[in-house]
BALOBA-1460 file (C-alpha; in Angstrom, 3 decimals):
// residues 194
<rec num="1" residu="m" x="136.264" y="176.479" z="150.701"/>
<rec num="2" residu="k" x="133.531" y="176.172" z="147.939"/>
<rec num="3" residu="k" x="135.932" y="177.374" z="145.296"/>
<rec num="4" residu="l" x="138.116" y="174.444" z="146.205"/>
<rec num="5" residu="l" x="135.363" y="171.741" z="145.848"/>
<rec num="6" residu="l" x="134.964" y="172.062" z="142.137"/>
<rec num="7" residu="p" x="138.826" y="171.643" z="141.215"/>
<rec num="8" residu="l" x="139.085" y="168.880" z="143.990"/>
<rec num="9" residu="a" x="135.922" y="166.924" z="142.544"/>
<rec num="10" residu="a" x="137.460" y="167.216" z="138.875"/>
<rec num="11" residu="i" x="140.797" y="165.886" z="140.153"/>
<rec num="12" residu="l" x="138.856" y="162.784" z="141.961"/>
<rec num="13" residu="l" x="136.960" y="162.098" z="138.840"/>
<rec num="14" residu="l" x="140.076" y="162.165" z="136.723"/>
<rec num="15" residu="a" x="141.846" y="159.792" z="139.205"/>
<rec num="16" residu="l" x="138.944" y="157.362" z="139.025"/>
<rec num="17" residu="a" x="138.840" y="157.475" z="135.263"/>
<rec num="18" residu="v" x="142.429" y="156.808" z="134.662"/>
<rec num="19" residu="p" x="142.543" y="153.314" z="136.096"/>
<rec num="20" residu="a" x="139.338" y="152.531" z="134.285"/>
<rec num="21" residu="a" x="141.042" y="153.419" z="131.067"/>
<rec num="22" residu="f" x="143.804" y="150.864" z="131.785"/>
<rec num="23" residu="s" x="141.764" y="148.164" z="133.273"/>
<rec num="24" residu="e" x="139.330" y="145.512" z="131.923"/>
<rec num="25" residu="a" x="136.878" y="143.034" z="133.462"/>
<rec num="26" residu="e" x="136.107" y="139.700" z="131.962"/>
<rec num="27" residu="l" x="133.398" y="137.024" z="132.087"/>
<rec num="28" residu="g" x="133.980" y="133.623" z="130.409"/>
<rec num="29" residu="i" x="133.049" y="129.913" z="130.171"/>
<rec num="30" residu="g" x="135.652" y="127.010" z="129.315"/>
<rec num="31" residu="l" x="135.549" y="123.515" z="128.285"/>
<rec num="32" residu="s" x="138.176" y="120.833" z="129.248"/>
<rec num="33" residu="p" x="138.249" y="117.265" z="128.083"/>
<rec num="34" residu="g" x="136.804" y="114.879" z="130.617"/>
<rec num="35" residu="t" x="139.770" y="112.544" z="130.267"/>
<rec num="36" residu="v" x="141.784" y="114.469" z="132.943"/>
<rec num="37" residu="a" x="141.420" y="111.742" z="135.504"/>
<rec num="38" residu="n" x="144.651" y="110.284" z="136.710"/>
<rec num="39" residu="p" x="144.799" y="107.525" z="135.531"/>
<rec num="40" residu="p" x="142.410" y="108.395" z="132.469"/>
<rec num="41" residu="d" x="139.031" y="106.746" z="132.661"/>
<rec num="42" residu="p" x="137.765" y="105.777" z="129.178"/>
<rec num="43" residu="n" x="134.195" y="105.492" z="130.578"/>
<rec num="44" residu="n" x="134.128" y="109.095" z="131.793"/>
<rec num="45" residu="v" x="134.767" y="111.535" z="128.689"/>
<rec num="46" residu="d" x="132.173" y="114.086" z="129.353"/>
<rec num="47" residu="p" x="133.801" y="117.605" z="129.030"/>
<rec num="48" residu="i" x="134.242" y="119.558" z="132.213"/>
<rec num="49" residu="l" x="132.641" y="122.893" z="132.493"/>
<rec num="50" residu="n" x="134.611" y="125.846" z="133.608"/>
<rec num="51" residu="f" x="133.471" y="129.387" z="134.849"/>
<rec num="52" residu="h" x="135.716" y="132.266" z="134.694"/>
<rec num="53" residu="v" x="135.952" y="135.919" z="135.981"/>
<rec num="54" residu="g" x="138.967" y="138.062" z="135.364"/>
<rec num="55" residu="w" x="140.272" y="141.644" z="135.802"/>
<rec num="56" residu="s" x="143.442" y="143.296" z="134.366"/>
<rec num="57" residu="y" x="145.145" y="146.395" z="135.046"/>
<rec num="58" residu="s" x="147.966" y="147.158" z="132.497"/>
<rec num="59" residu="i" x="149.863" y="143.939" z="132.735"/>
<rec num="60" residu="l" x="148.514" y="142.735" z="136.154"/>
<rec num="61" residu="y" x="145.981" y="139.899" z="135.939"/>
<rec num="62" residu="l" x="143.825" y="138.569" z="138.533"/>
<rec num="63" residu="s" x="141.201" y="135.676" z="138.105"/>
<rec num="64" residu="w" x="138.979" y="133.272" z="139.601"/>
<rec num="65" residu="d" x="138.032" y="130.096" z="137.832"/>
<rec num="66" residu="a" x="135.831" y="127.406" z="139.070"/>
<rec num="67" residu="y" x="135.842" y="123.765" z="137.484"/>
<rec num="68" residu="a" x="132.808" y="121.714" z="137.895"/>
<rec num="69" residu="m" x="134.668" y="118.462" z="138.646"/>
<rec num="70" residu="p" x="132.940" y="115.039" z="138.260"/>
<rec num="71" residu="d" x="133.071" y="112.548" z="141.010"/>
<rec num="72" residu="y" x="135.706" y="110.200" z="139.541"/>
<rec num="73" residu="w" x="138.213" y="113.173" z="139.430"/>
<rec num="74" residu="v" x="137.511" y="114.304" z="143.077"/>
<rec num="75" residu="y" x="137.934" y="110.638" z="144.150"/>
<rec num="76" residu="n" x="141.287" y="110.372" z="142.363"/>
<rec num="77" residu="n" x="142.654" y="113.701" z="143.677"/>
<rec num="78" residu="t" x="141.444" y="113.296" z="147.257"/>
<rec num="79" residu="t" x="142.770" y="109.669" z="147.745"/>
<rec num="80" residu="y" x="146.185" y="109.606" z="149.293"/>
<rec num="81" residu="v" x="148.741" y="107.410" z="151.104"/>
<rec num="82" residu="d" x="149.339" y="108.423" z="154.604"/>
<rec num="83" residu="p" x="152.973" y="109.103" z="154.952"/>
<rec num="84" residu="s" x="153.177" y="107.910" z="158.757"/>
<rec num="85" residu="s" x="151.305" y="104.717" z="158.437"/>
<rec num="86" residu="g" x="151.656" y="103.771" z="154.649"/>
<rec num="87" residu="y" x="147.821" y="103.190" z="154.296"/>
<rec num="88" residu="t" x="145.793" y="104.445" z="151.428"/>
<rec num="89" residu="v" x="143.204" y="106.876" z="152.510"/>
<rec num="90" residu="q" x="140.147" y="106.577" z="150.394"/>
<rec num="91" residu="g" x="138.949" y="109.857" z="148.748"/>
<rec num="92" residu="y" x="135.499" y="111.329" z="148.341"/>
<rec num="93" residu="l" x="133.310" y="109.894" z="145.536"/>
<rec num="94" residu="v" x="131.104" y="113.002" z="144.974"/>
<rec num="95" residu="p" x="131.356" y="115.973" z="142.348"/>
<rec num="96" residu="g" x="132.840" y="119.249" z="143.411"/>
<rec num="97" residu="f" x="134.032" y="122.651" z="142.285"/>
<rec num="98" residu="l" x="137.739" y="123.344" z="142.131"/>
<rec num="99" residu="n" x="138.130" y="127.009" z="142.677"/>
<rec num="100" residu="m" x="141.346" y="128.732" z="141.547"/>
<rec num="101" residu="f" x="142.192" y="132.197" z="142.653"/>
<rec num="102" residu="d" x="145.212" y="133.337" z="140.540"/>
<rec num="103" residu="i" x="147.465" y="136.517" z="140.111"/>
<rec num="104" residu="g" x="149.798" y="136.963" z="137.234"/>
<rec num="105" residu="v" x="150.589" y="138.854" z="134.106"/>
<rec num="106" residu="k" x="148.793" y="139.256" z="130.636"/>
<rec num="107" residu="i" x="150.322" y="140.789" z="127.666"/>
<rec num="108" residu="l" x="148.040" y="141.918" z="125.029"/>
<rec num="109" residu="l" x="149.589" y="142.597" z="121.414"/>
<rec num="110" residu="k" x="146.201" y="143.042" z="119.547"/>
<rec num="111" residu="p" x="144.695" y="140.749" z="118.705"/>
<rec num="112" residu="f" x="147.224" y="138.173" z="120.292"/>
<rec num="113" residu="l" x="147.368" y="137.818" z="124.167"/>
<rec num="114" residu="l" x="149.538" y="135.745" z="126.411"/>
<rec num="115" residu="y" x="149.191" y="135.283" z="130.092"/>
<rec num="116" residu="a" x="150.788" y="133.298" z="132.871"/>
<rec num="117" residu="e" x="149.402" y="133.075" z="136.467"/>
<rec num="118" residu="a" x="149.542" y="131.130" z="139.762"/>
<rec num="119" residu="g" x="147.662" y="130.876" z="142.994"/>
<rec num="120" residu="p" x="145.982" y="128.752" z="145.555"/>
<rec num="121" residu="n" x="143.029" y="126.275" z="144.841"/>
<rec num="122" residu="m" x="140.421" y="124.963" z="147.113"/>
<rec num="123" residu="l" x="138.167" y="121.929" z="146.415"/>
<rec num="124" residu="y" x="134.447" y="122.270" z="147.512"/>
<rec num="125" residu="l" x="132.615" y="119.081" z="147.798"/>
<rec num="126" residu="r" x="128.833" y="118.474" z="147.015"/>
<rec num="127" residu="g" x="126.866" y="119.245" z="149.989"/>
<rec num="128" residu="g" x="128.735" y="122.420" z="151.055"/>
<rec num="129" residu="t" x="131.957" y="121.088" z="152.544"/>
<rec num="130" residu="d" x="135.211" y="122.014" z="151.545"/>
<rec num="131" residu="y" x="138.027" y="119.572" z="151.235"/>
<rec num="132" residu="g" x="140.169" y="121.484" z="154.003"/>
<rec num="133" residu="r" x="143.582" y="121.399" z="152.016"/>
<rec num="134" residu="v" x="144.753" y="124.348" z="150.120"/>
<rec num="135" residu="g" x="146.593" y="123.352" z="146.920"/>
<rec num="136" residu="v" x="148.295" y="125.563" z="144.309"/>
<rec num="137" residu="n" x="148.147" y="125.927" z="140.633"/>
<rec num="138" residu="a" x="150.042" y="127.228" z="137.681"/>
<rec num="139" residu="r" x="148.325" y="128.346" z="134.494"/>
<rec num="140" residu="f" x="149.701" y="129.414" z="131.049"/>
<rec num="141" residu="g" x="147.473" y="130.595" z="128.047"/>
<rec num="142" residu="a" x="147.372" y="132.193" z="124.706"/>
<rec num="143" residu="g" x="144.580" y="133.484" z="122.587"/>
<rec num="144" residu="l" x="142.995" y="136.077" z="120.434"/>
<rec num="145" residu="k" x="140.987" y="139.089" z="121.407"/>
<rec num="146" residu="f" x="138.457" y="140.676" z="118.982"/>
<rec num="147" residu="g" x="136.975" y="143.830" z="120.472"/>
<rec num="148" residu="f" x="134.634" y="142.724" z="123.128"/>
<rec num="149" residu="w" x="135.047" y="138.977" z="122.913"/>
<rec num="150" residu="g" x="137.909" y="136.506" z="122.738"/>
<rec num="151" residu="i" x="139.002" y="132.847" z="122.729"/>
<rec num="152" residu="n" x="142.055" y="131.321" z="124.283"/>
<rec num="153" residu="l" x="143.564" y="127.986" z="125.114"/>
<rec num="154" residu="s" x="145.044" y="127.425" z="128.615"/>
<rec num="155" residu="g" x="147.043" y="124.658" z="130.296"/>
<rec num="156" residu="t" x="146.588" y="124.493" z="134.204"/>
<rec num="157" residu="q" x="148.878" y="122.297" z="136.411"/>
<rec num="158" residu="i" x="147.142" y="121.458" z="139.603"/>
<rec num="159" residu="f" x="149.296" y="120.686" z="142.813"/>
<rec num="160" residu="a" x="148.056" y="119.304" z="145.988"/>
<rec num="161" residu="s" x="150.265" y="121.487" z="148.089"/>
<rec num="162" residu="t" x="153.060" y="123.941" z="147.903"/>
<rec num="163" residu="d" x="155.490" y="121.205" z="148.743"/>
<rec num="164" residu="d" x="154.427" y="119.335" z="145.654"/>
<rec num="165" residu="l" x="155.078" y="122.609" z="143.554"/>
<rec num="166" residu="n" x="158.450" y="123.161" z="145.175"/>
<rec num="167" residu="a" x="159.503" y="119.638" z="144.465"/>
<rec num="168" residu="a" x="158.352" y="119.969" z="140.688"/>
<rec num="169" residu="i" x="160.260" y="123.326" z="140.416"/>
<rec num="170" residu="h" x="163.248" y="121.651" z="141.885"/>
<rec num="171" residu="q" x="162.982" y="118.700" z="139.432"/>
<rec num="172" residu="a" x="162.728" y="121.169" z="136.530"/>
<rec num="173" residu="i" x="165.964" y="122.996" z="137.653"/>
<rec num="174" residu="h" x="167.638" y="119.792" z="137.304"/>
<rec num="175" residu="g" x="166.230" y="119.272" z="133.780"/>
<rec num="176" residu="n" x="163.137" y="117.148" z="134.482"/>
<rec num="177" residu="w" x="160.075" y="119.079" z="133.318"/>
<rec num="178" residu="s" x="157.607" y="116.137" z="133.554"/>
<rec num="179" residu="d" x="156.238" y="117.116" z="136.926"/>
<rec num="180" residu="l" x="155.438" y="120.693" z="135.636"/>
<rec num="181" residu="t" x="154.029" y="119.607" z="132.410"/>
<rec num="182" residu="q" x="152.764" y="116.082" z="132.855"/>
<rec num="183" residu="g" x="148.968" y="116.193" z="133.630"/>
<rec num="184" residu="m" x="148.488" y="119.875" z="132.757"/>
<rec num="185" residu="v" x="144.833" y="120.323" z="131.991"/>
<rec num="186" residu="p" x="143.893" y="122.005" z="128.715"/>
<rec num="187" residu="t" x="140.944" y="124.395" z="128.565"/>
<rec num="188" residu="l" x="139.282" y="126.048" z="125.657"/>
<rec num="189" residu="n" x="137.917" y="129.590" z="126.991"/>
<rec num="190" residu="f" x="135.402" y="131.788" z="125.445"/>
<rec num="191" residu="v" x="135.562" y="135.322" z="126.968"/>
<rec num="192" residu="i" x="133.464" y="138.521" z="126.870"/>
<rec num="193" residu="y" x="135.433" y="141.697" z="127.936"/>
<rec num="194" residu="f" x="134.023" y="144.820" z="129.592"/>
């Protein structure tokens, strides 16, 4: 039995090392223009800060991004028209964090990289409450990687629900891409790779 432990331990260490050789973790910070309100508010142009954590294995890409959204953006995106009554339900006028949990692909052709991902998003409001609705988002990006650091530009489209995303895809199939591209939030990201 003892003779078997050393080869098994070597195989286990090799199995653990192989994925590490093909995987990479990343931490980053990004800035988006403050004019992302819909409609744009010329009085609120402060940049929006974004925090990023990512992990890639081969071409599989997982990420979590948290945008520090200002109160006017939260208000505009939580105000809606009730479909049953037709009344406008006022949103929350507080800042919040828009958290995006995405999965996708990342292709690295050194020094260039391209990625596309999609996933759910959740809005957490100041005071520790969450908005209670899960939205979806899609992100496309391109950038440059220089050893342990990189810079990229991404565009993120945020949808309040999967129904909104399905409607936008349906419109794109029929030639109208505006629902998929209009209102896309650009972000300049600075990333450190591990």
